[in-house]
C-alpha positions as CSV (number, residue, x, y, z in Angstrom):
1,M,52.1,-24.1,-30.6
2,K,52.2,-21.4,-28.0
3,T,50.9,-18.8,-30.5
4,R,48.0,-21.1,-31.4
5,L,47.2,-21.6,-27.7
6,L,47.3,-17.9,-26.9
7,A,45.0,-17.2,-29.9
8,T,42.5,-19.8,-28.6
9,L,42.5,-18.3,-25.1
10,I,41.9,-14.8,-26.5
11,T,39.0,-16.0,-28.6
12,C,37.4,-17.8,-25.7
13,F,37.7,-14.6,-23.6
14,I,36.1,-12.5,-26.4
15,I,33.2,-15.0,-26.8
16,T,32.7,-15.2,-23.0
17,N,32.6,-11.4,-22.7
18,A,30.1,-11.1,-25.6
19,L,27.8,-13.7,-24.1
20,S,27.9,-12.0,-20.7
21,Q,27.1,-8.6,-22.3
22,T,24.2,-10.2,-24.3
23,N,22.8,-11.8,-21.1
24,L,23.0,-8.6,-19.0
25,N,21.5,-6.5,-21.9
26,D,18.3,-8.6,-21.5
27,Y,17.6,-7.1,-18.1
28,K,16.4,-3.6,-17.3
29,Y,17.0,-3.3,-13.5
30,I,19.5,-4.4,-10.9
31,I,18.0,-5.0,-7.4
32,V,20.4,-4.0,-4.6
33,P,19.6,-5.5,-1.1
34,K,19.7,-3.4,2.0
35,K,22.1,-5.8,3.8
36,F,24.5,-8.5,2.6
37,D,24.6,-11.8,4.4
38,F,28.1,-11.5,5.8
39,L,27.3,-8.1,7.4
40,K,25.5,-7.5,10.7
41,K,23.7,-4.3,9.8
42,E,22.0,-2.7,6.9
43,D,24.4,-0.8,4.7
44,Q,27.3,-1.5,7.1
45,Y,30.5,0.2,6.0
46,R,28.2,1.8,3.3
47,L,28.9,-1.3,1.2
48,N,25.3,-1.5,-0.1
49,S,25.3,2.2,-1.1
50,L,28.7,1.7,-2.8
51,T,27.3,-1.4,-4.7
52,K,24.4,0.7,-6.0
53,F,26.7,3.6,-7.0
54,L,29.1,1.2,-8.9
55,F,26.3,-0.4,-10.8
56,E,25.0,3.0,-11.9
57,K,28.6,4.0,-12.8
58,Y,28.6,1.2,-15.4
59,G,25.2,2.3,-16.8
60,F,22.8,0.0,-14.9
61,T,19.4,1.2,-13.5
62,T,19.3,0.2,-9.9
63,L,16.4,-0.4,-7.5
64,L,16.9,-0.6,-3.7
65,E,15.2,-3.6,-2.2
66,G,11.8,-2.8,-0.8
67,E,11.4,0.7,-2.4
68,N,8.5,1.7,-4.5
69,Y,9.2,-0.3,-7.7
70,P,8.3,0.9,-11.3
71,D,5.0,-0.4,-12.7
72,D,6.7,-2.6,-15.4
73,F,8.9,-4.3,-12.7
74,K,5.9,-4.9,-10.5
75,Q,4.1,-6.6,-13.4
76,N,7.2,-8.6,-14.5
77,R,9.9,-9.3,-11.9
78,C,11.9,-11.1,-14.6
79,L,13.0,-7.6,-15.9
80,G,15.4,-7.4,-13.0
81,L,18.5,-9.2,-11.7
82,K,19.0,-9.6,-7.9
83,S,22.6,-8.6,-6.9
84,N,24.6,-10.0,-4.1
85,V,28.1,-9.5,-2.8
86,I,29.8,-12.7,-1.5
87,K,32.7,-12.7,0.9
88,D,35.3,-15.5,0.3
89,S,37.4,-16.8,3.1
90,G,40.9,-15.4,3.3
91,M,43.4,-15.1,6.2
92,F,45.3,-12.1,5.1
93,K,43.1,-10.7,2.3
94,T,39.5,-9.5,2.0
95,K,37.9,-11.2,-1.0
96,L,34.6,-10.1,-2.5
97,T,32.6,-11.4,-5.5
98,V,29.6,-9.8,-7.2
99,A,26.9,-12.2,-8.4
100,L,23.7,-11.6,-10.3
101,K,20.7,-13.9,-10.3
102,D,17.5,-13.8,-12.5
103,C,13.9,-14.2,-11.3
104,N,14.3,-18.0,-11.3
105,D,17.2,-17.8,-8.9
106,Q,19.7,-18.8,-11.7
107,V,23.1,-17.2,-11.7
108,V,23.5,-15.0,-14.8
109,F,26.8,-13.3,-14.1
110,T,29.6,-13.6,-11.6
111,S,32.5,-11.1,-11.3
112,K,36.1,-11.9,-10.7
113,V,37.2,-11.9,-7.1
114,G,38.2,-8.5,-5.9
115,E,40.9,-8.5,-3.3
116,S,42.4,-6.1,-0.7
117,R,45.2,-6.4,1.9
118,I,44.1,-3.4,4.0
119,K,43.4,-4.3,7.6
120,E,40.6,-1.8,8.4
121,Y,37.3,-3.3,7.3
122,D,35.7,-0.2,5.9
123,K,38.7,0.5,3.6
124,S,39.4,-3.2,2.7
125,Y,35.7,-3.8,1.8
126,N,35.7,-0.7,-0.3
127,E,38.8,-1.6,-2.2
128,A,37.9,-5.2,-2.7
129,L,34.4,-4.3,-4.0
130,R,35.8,-1.8,-6.5
131,N,38.3,-4.4,-7.8
132,A,35.5,-6.9,-8.2
133,F,33.5,-4.4,-10.3
134,K,36.3,-4.1,-12.7
135,S,34.7,-7.1,-14.4
136,F,32.0,-4.7,-15.7
137,E,34.4,-2.3,-17.3
138,N,34.4,-4.0,-20.8
139,I,30.7,-5.2,-20.8
140,N,29.3,-1.9,-22.2
141,Y,25.9,-2.7,-20.8
142,S,22.8,-1.3,-22.6
143,Y,19.3,-2.6,-22.0
144,V,17.7,-4.2,-25.1
145,P,14.0,-5.2,-24.7
146,N,13.2,-8.7,-26.1
147,S,10.3,-11.1,-26.3
148,K,11.5,-13.1,-23.3
149,N,11.4,-10.3,-20.7
150,E,8.6,-8.1,-22.0
151,T,5.6,-8.2,-19.7
152,T,2.5,-10.1,-20.6
153,V,0.2,-8.5,-18.1
154,A,-1.5,-6.3,-20.7
155,K,-2.4,-9.3,-22.8
156,I,-3.9,-11.0,-19.7
157,A,-6.0,-7.9,-19.0
158,D,-7.3,-7.9,-22.6
159,E,-8.3,-11.6,-22.3
160,P,-9.9,-11.9,-18.8
161,K,-10.4,-15.5,-17.7
162,K,-14.0,-16.6,-17.5
163,E,-13.5,-18.4,-14.2
164,I,-12.1,-15.3,-12.4
165,A,-14.9,-13.1,-13.9
166,Q,-17.5,-15.6,-12.6
167,E,-16.0,-15.6,-9.1
168,I,-16.0,-11.8,-8.9
169,Q,-19.6,-11.7,-10.1
170,K,-20.6,-14.3,-7.5
171,L,-18.9,-12.4,-4.7
172,K,-20.6,-9.2,-5.7
173,E,-24.0,-10.9,-5.7
174,E,-23.3,-12.4,-2.2
175,I,-22.4,-8.9,-0.8
176,K,-25.5,-7.4,-2.5
177,T,-27.8,-10.1,-1.0
178,L,-26.4,-9.6,2.5
179,K,-26.9,-5.9,2.3
180,K,-30.6,-6.4,1.3
181,E,-31.1,-8.8,4.2
182,K,-29.7,-6.3,6.7
183,E,-31.9,-3.6,5.3
184,K,-35.0,-5.8,5.7
185,A,-34.1,-6.7,9.3
186,V,-33.8,-3.1,10.2
187,E,-37.1,-2.2,8.6
188,V,-38.8,-5.1,10.6
189,V,-37.4,-3.8,13.9
190,K,-38.6,-0.2,13.1
191,T,-42.1,-1.5,12.2
192,Q,-42.3,-3.4,15.5
193,A,-41.2,-0.4,17.4
194,K,-44.0,1.7,16.1
195,E,-46.6,-0.9,17.2
196,V,-45.3,-0.9,20.8
197,K,-47.2,1.2,23.4
198,P,-45.7,4.6,24.2
199,E,-44.8,3.7,27.8
200,A,-42.8,0.6,26.7
201,K,-39.1,1.0,26.1
202,V,-38.2,0.1,22.5
203,V,-34.7,-1.2,21.7
204,V,-34.0,-0.7,18.1
205,E,-31.1,-2.6,16.6
206,E,-28.9,-0.2,14.7
207,K,-26.8,-1.1,11.7
208,K,-23.5,-2.3,12.8
209,P,-20.8,-0.1,11.3
210,I,-18.0,-1.6,9.2
211,K,-15.3,-2.7,11.6
212,E,-11.6,-3.0,11.1
213,I,-10.1,-6.0,12.9
214,V,-6.6,-7.5,13.2
215,I,-6.4,-11.2,12.4
216,E,-4.1,-12.9,14.9
217,G,-1.1,-14.5,13.2
218,V,-0.7,-12.0,10.4
219,S,2.5,-10.0,10.6
220,N,2.8,-6.3,10.2
221,V,4.4,-6.6,6.7
222,L,3.4,-9.1,4.0
223,Y,5.8,-9.7,1.1
224,A,4.3,-10.4,-2.4
225,Q,6.0,-13.3,-4.3
226,E,4.9,-13.8,-7.9
227,I,3.2,-17.1,-8.7
228,A,1.1,-18.4,-11.6
229,D,-2.1,-16.2,-12.0
230,G,-1.1,-13.9,-9.1
231,F,1.0,-13.7,-5.9
232,Q,1.5,-15.4,-2.6
233,L,1.8,-13.1,0.5
234,V,4.3,-14.3,3.1
235,D,5.3,-12.9,6.4
236,S,8.8,-12.6,7.8
237,S,8.9,-16.2,9.1
238,P,8.5,-16.8,6.1
239,K,5.0,-18.3,6.1
240,V,2.4,-18.1,3.3
241,V,-0.5,-16.1,4.7
242,Y,-2.6,-15.7,1.5
243,R,-2.5,-16.7,-2.1
244,I,-4.2,-14.1,-4.3
245,K,-5.3,-14.3,-7.9
246,N,-5.2,-11.6,-10.6
247,T,-8.5,-10.2,-11.9
248,N,-9.4,-8.0,-14.9
249,L,-9.7,-5.1,-12.5
250,N,-6.6,-3.0,-11.6
251,H,-5.4,-3.5,-8.0
252,V,-8.1,-6.0,-7.2
253,F,-7.3,-9.6,-6.2
254,L,-9.3,-12.7,-5.2
255,I,-8.1,-14.7,-2.2
256,E,-7.7,-18.4,-2.9
257,N,-10.1,-20.6,-0.9
258,K,-11.7,-17.6,0.8
259,S,-14.8,-15.5,0.0
260,A,-12.8,-12.3,0.2
261,I,-11.0,-9.7,-1.9
262,I,-7.9,-7.5,-1.6
263,Y,-8.0,-4.2,-3.3
264,K,-6.0,-0.9,-3.2
265,K,-7.7,2.1,-1.5
266,G,-5.5,5.2,-1.8
267,E,-2.1,4.2,-0.6
268,D,-3.4,1.2,1.5
269,W,-4.3,-2.4,0.6
270,V,-7.6,-3.5,2.1
271,L,-8.8,-7.0,2.9
272,E,-12.7,-7.2,2.7
273,F,-15.0,-10.0,3.6
274,Y,-18.3,-10.7,5.5
275,K,-18.2,-12.3,9.0
276,G,-21.8,-13.2,9.6
277,N,-23.8,-10.1,8.7
278,T,-20.9,-7.8,9.4
279,L,-18.7,-6.4,6.6
280,V,-15.2,-6.6,7.8
281,Q,-12.3,-4.5,6.5
282,Q,-8.6,-4.9,7.4
283,T,-5.8,-2.7,6.3
284,L,-2.7,-4.8,5.1
285,N,0.9,-3.6,4.7
286,I,1.9,-5.4,1.5
287,K,5.3,-5.0,-0.2
288,F,5.1,-5.8,-3.9
C-alpha cells in the first residue's frame, strides 16, 4: 500500500514538473520590476538585481521593467511573463516566493517558499531568494515559439482596416484644407498692403509658427497599455489620458474621439492637431 502511494506521488510530481516546463517554454521573456512591493526603495538590498541574475542563470531572457524593449515584445506583450517576489509572514524566518504572471494577469508558475533564519535583512533576503529559485533547477527551460504567442501585428499590417484608412485620409484632407486657407489669408493681406498709400502704416499678419504647448493635466510620463486595436496611455495616477488606435503606418496612431495623431519623430513621440488655424505639436514621453 505504501509503495503504491509513493509511486503515485512520484508520478504526480513528474507530471506537475512537465506541465510547468511546457508552460514556461511558451514564453520568451521574463520582466523583472525595479522594486518589489514589500521593499521601500528600488533594488533595495540588490534583490531585484539578484532576481534578474538568477533567472538568467536558469536560461531565461530577462527584461528590466521600463527599459527599451525588443520589437517583438512591444508588438506582443504576451511573449513575456511578469515576475514578482512575495514576502510571506514569519516571526523568526524570512520567507520569499517567486511568482510569474502572463499578460492576462493569470499566475503561470509559483515557486516553493524559500526560507532563511539569518537576522540581517540583506543576507536573509539573499538566502531566501536563492532557496526559492531552486524550484527552477529541474525545469530545463527553453523557449519554444507556438501559435498562441506568435505576434499577429504583421498580419494586421498586411490587411489594413478600411475604417482606419478612411480616418487617416480624412485627417490629411483637413490639414491640407487648413493650410490652403492660411495661405489665401496671407495673400489677401499682402494684396491689401500694396494698395495702401505709402505714408500709411501697414500691419501684415505673419504666419503663426508651429507652437509646442503643454496640456494641463498630462503627466510627464505616459505608460502604454495594450488594448484591442491599439493602446491606452495612462499617467502615474493611474488615469487614462488617451486611447490610441493602430494604423497601417509604422509608429503612427489615431487618437480616439479627437482629430489628432501621435507619431514618432526621431526618439520622441509627437502629438499633432489643429487648434483654430494653428498647427499645434506637443512632445510626449511615452513608455511602451
